[in-house]
C-alpha positions as CSV (number, residue, x, y, z in Angstrom):
1,M,170.2,217.7,134.9
2,L,169.2,221.0,136.7
3,A,168.0,218.8,140.0
4,H,168.5,215.8,141.6
5,P,166.4,214.5,144.7
6,M,168.7,211.8,145.9
7,N,172.0,212.6,144.5
8,M,173.2,216.2,144.2
9,I,176.4,214.9,142.1
10,M,173.8,214.7,139.0
11,V,172.9,218.7,139.4
12,G,174.6,220.4,136.8
13,K,176.1,217.3,134.8
14,D,175.1,216.1,131.0
15,V,173.6,212.9,131.9
16,S,172.6,212.4,128.1
17,N,175.2,209.2,127.9
18,I,173.9,207.3,131.0
19,K,173.8,204.1,130.7
20,D,171.7,201.3,132.9
21,V,173.8,198.6,134.4
22,D,173.4,196.5,131.4
23,G,174.4,199.2,129.1
24,K,171.2,201.0,127.9
25,P,171.2,203.9,126.9
26,F,168.7,205.2,129.0
27,G,169.4,209.2,128.8
28,R,169.6,209.1,125.5
29,E,166.3,207.6,125.4
30,L,164.6,210.0,128.1
31,I,165.4,212.8,125.8
32,E,164.3,210.9,122.4
33,T,161.2,210.0,124.2
34,T,160.4,213.8,125.4
35,R,162.1,215.4,121.6
36,T,159.6,213.3,119.6
37,K,156.6,211.9,121.4
38,G,156.5,215.4,123.7
39,S,156.0,212.4,127.5
40,G,156.3,209.5,127.9
41,W,158.4,205.8,130.1
42,V,161.7,204.5,129.7
43,D,162.2,201.5,131.1
44,Y,165.9,200.3,132.4
45,N,167.3,198.4,135.2
46,F,168.9,200.7,137.9
47,M,170.9,200.2,141.0
48,N,167.6,201.3,143.7
49,P,169.1,203.6,146.8
50,A,166.4,202.0,149.3
51,T,168.1,198.5,148.8
52,K,171.3,198.8,147.1
53,E,170.3,196.1,144.5
54,I,169.6,196.1,140.5
55,D,165.7,196.6,140.3
56,A,164.1,197.6,137.5
57,K,162.9,201.2,137.1
58,S,160.5,203.0,135.0
59,T,160.9,207.1,134.2
60,Y,158.3,208.9,133.3
61,C,159.4,212.4,131.1
62,Q,157.5,215.2,129.9
63,R,158.7,218.1,128.0
64,V,158.3,221.7,129.1
65,D,159.8,224.3,126.8
66,D,163.1,223.9,126.2
67,I,163.9,221.3,129.4
68,F,162.0,217.7,130.7
69,I,160.4,216.6,133.6
70,A,161.8,213.0,135.1
71,C,160.3,210.8,137.7
72,G,161.2,207.2,138.4
73,I,159.9,204.4,140.0
74,Y,161.0,200.9,141.1
75,K,159.0,197.7,140.5
């Protein structure tokens, strides 16, 4: 991870094996989506930092050269 707006501890970390609370490997899915399709949405469940509760989240990812950009929203 090159940057993160809320969690500076994540910067510099390998997030390819990160999973959601249900064990879904969404980090790998984000990478595969950008690698194979160039862009797309990935859905998973994650702790919402505003409410401290587990919420459904959708993240849009886009490949730009050899990196990808991702931006998530809580539903």
